[in-house]
C-alpha positions as CSV (number, residue, x, y, z in Angstrom):
1,X,0.0,0.0,0.0
2,X,1.1,3.5,-0.7
3,X,0.0,6.6,1.1
4,X,0.3,10.1,-0.4
5,X,-0.1,13.0,2.0
6,X,-0.9,16.4,0.6
7,X,-2.4,19.7,1.6
8,X,0.3,21.2,3.7
9,X,1.4,24.8,3.4
10,X,1.6,28.1,5.2
11,X,-1.3,29.3,7.3
12,X,-1.7,32.2,9.7
13,X,-2.5,31.6,13.3
14,X,-6.2,31.1,13.7
15,X,-6.6,29.9,10.1
16,X,-7.6,26.5,8.7
17,X,-6.0,23.9,6.5
18,X,-7.1,20.4,5.3
19,X,-4.6,17.6,4.9
20,X,-5.4,14.6,2.7
21,X,-4.0,11.1,2.6
22,X,-4.8,9.1,-0.5
23,X,-4.3,5.3,-0.2
24,X,-3.4,3.1,-3.2
25,X,-3.0,-0.6,-3.4
26,X,-5.3,-1.3,-0.5
27,X,-8.8,-0.2,0.5
28,X,-9.3,0.6,4.2
29,X,-12.3,-0.8,6.0
30,X,-11.3,-2.3,9.3
31,X,-8.0,-0.4,9.5
32,X,-7.1,2.3,11.8
33,X,-6.2,5.6,10.1
34,X,-3.9,7.9,11.8
35,X,-2.1,11.3,11.7
36,X,1.1,12.0,13.4
37,X,3.4,15.0,13.3
38,X,7.0,15.9,14.0
39,X,8.1,19.4,14.8
40,X,11.8,20.5,14.3
41,X,14.0,19.0,17.0
42,X,11.2,17.0,18.5
43,X,10.0,13.4,18.3
44,X,7.1,12.3,16.2
45,X,3.9,12.5,18.1
46,X,0.4,11.2,17.7
47,X,-2.2,13.7,16.5
48,X,-5.5,11.8,15.6
49,X,-6.9,8.4,14.7
50,X,-10.0,7.0,13.3
51,X,-11.0,3.3,13.6
52,X,-12.6,1.8,10.5
53,X,-14.7,-0.5,12.6
54,X,-17.1,1.6,14.6
55,X,-15.7,4.9,13.4
56,X,-14.4,5.9,16.8
57,X,-12.0,8.9,16.8
58,X,-9.1,9.8,19.1
59,X,-7.2,13.0,19.5
60,X,-4.2,14.3,21.3
61,X,-5.2,16.7,24.0
62,X,-3.3,19.5,22.3
63,X,-5.5,19.3,19.2
64,X,-8.9,18.4,20.6
65,X,-11.8,20.6,19.5
66,X,-9.5,22.1,16.8
67,X,-8.6,19.1,14.5
68,X,-11.0,16.7,12.9
69,X,-10.1,13.4,11.3
70,X,-12.5,12.0,8.6
71,X,-12.5,9.5,5.8
72,X,-14.1,9.1,2.3
73,X,-14.3,5.4,1.5
74,X,-15.3,6.1,-2.1
75,X,-12.1,8.0,-2.7
76,X,-10.0,5.8,-0.5
77,X,-8.8,9.0,1.2
78,X,-8.8,10.3,4.7
79,X,-8.4,13.8,6.0
80,X,-7.2,16.0,8.8
81,X,-9.0,19.3,9.1
82,X,-7.0,21.8,11.1
83,X,-8.9,24.8,12.5
84,X,-7.8,27.5,14.8
85,X,-4.2,26.7,13.9
86,X,-1.5,27.7,16.4
87,X,2.2,28.3,15.8
88,X,2.9,25.2,17.9
89,X,1.1,23.1,15.2
90,X,4.0,23.8,12.9
91,X,5.4,20.4,11.9
92,X,5.7,17.7,9.2
93,X,2.4,15.8,9.3
94,X,2.4,12.1,8.4
95,X,-0.5,9.9,7.6
96,X,-0.5,6.2,8.5
97,X,-2.6,3.1,8.1
98,X,-2.6,0.2,10.5
99,X,-4.4,-2.8,11.9
100,X,-7.6,-1.9,13.5
101,X,-7.3,-4.6,16.1
102,X,-3.7,-4.2,17.3
103,X,-3.5,-0.5,16.6
104,X,-0.1,-1.1,15.0
105,X,0.7,1.2,12.1
106,X,2.4,-0.5,9.2
107,X,2.1,1.9,6.3
108,X,3.3,5.6,6.3
109,X,3.0,8.5,4.0
110,X,5.9,10.7,3.1
111,X,4.8,13.7,5.2
112,X,3.5,17.2,4.4
113,X,4.8,20.4,6.0
114,X,2.4,22.7,7.8
115,X,3.8,26.0,8.9
116,X,1.6,28.3,11.1
117,X,2.8,31.9,11.3
118,X,2.0,34.1,14.3
């Protein structure tokens, strides 16, 4: 499976951006779909996840109520809507696909850079 992340760019603080992750080579149904990010000089951290079975969503405390993860089965694509962006959201964002039961991510996209200016 290949994941292609896109949609990153420069946004002002308080603004919005939508990241996309298109999957090819595999359709996701029972998988877990995730977004992670890595800021300069920091380790990669979890941002949000969506379980294919049941559709439950999970968010890091730092992004709750500002970010929304969603999916479009017809397009085999999932998204991360970023609202009320903050400078501390600046990072390379990675999408990932994993086993819905174990929660282990085994496929990763190449990353897309989000820069939030103050």
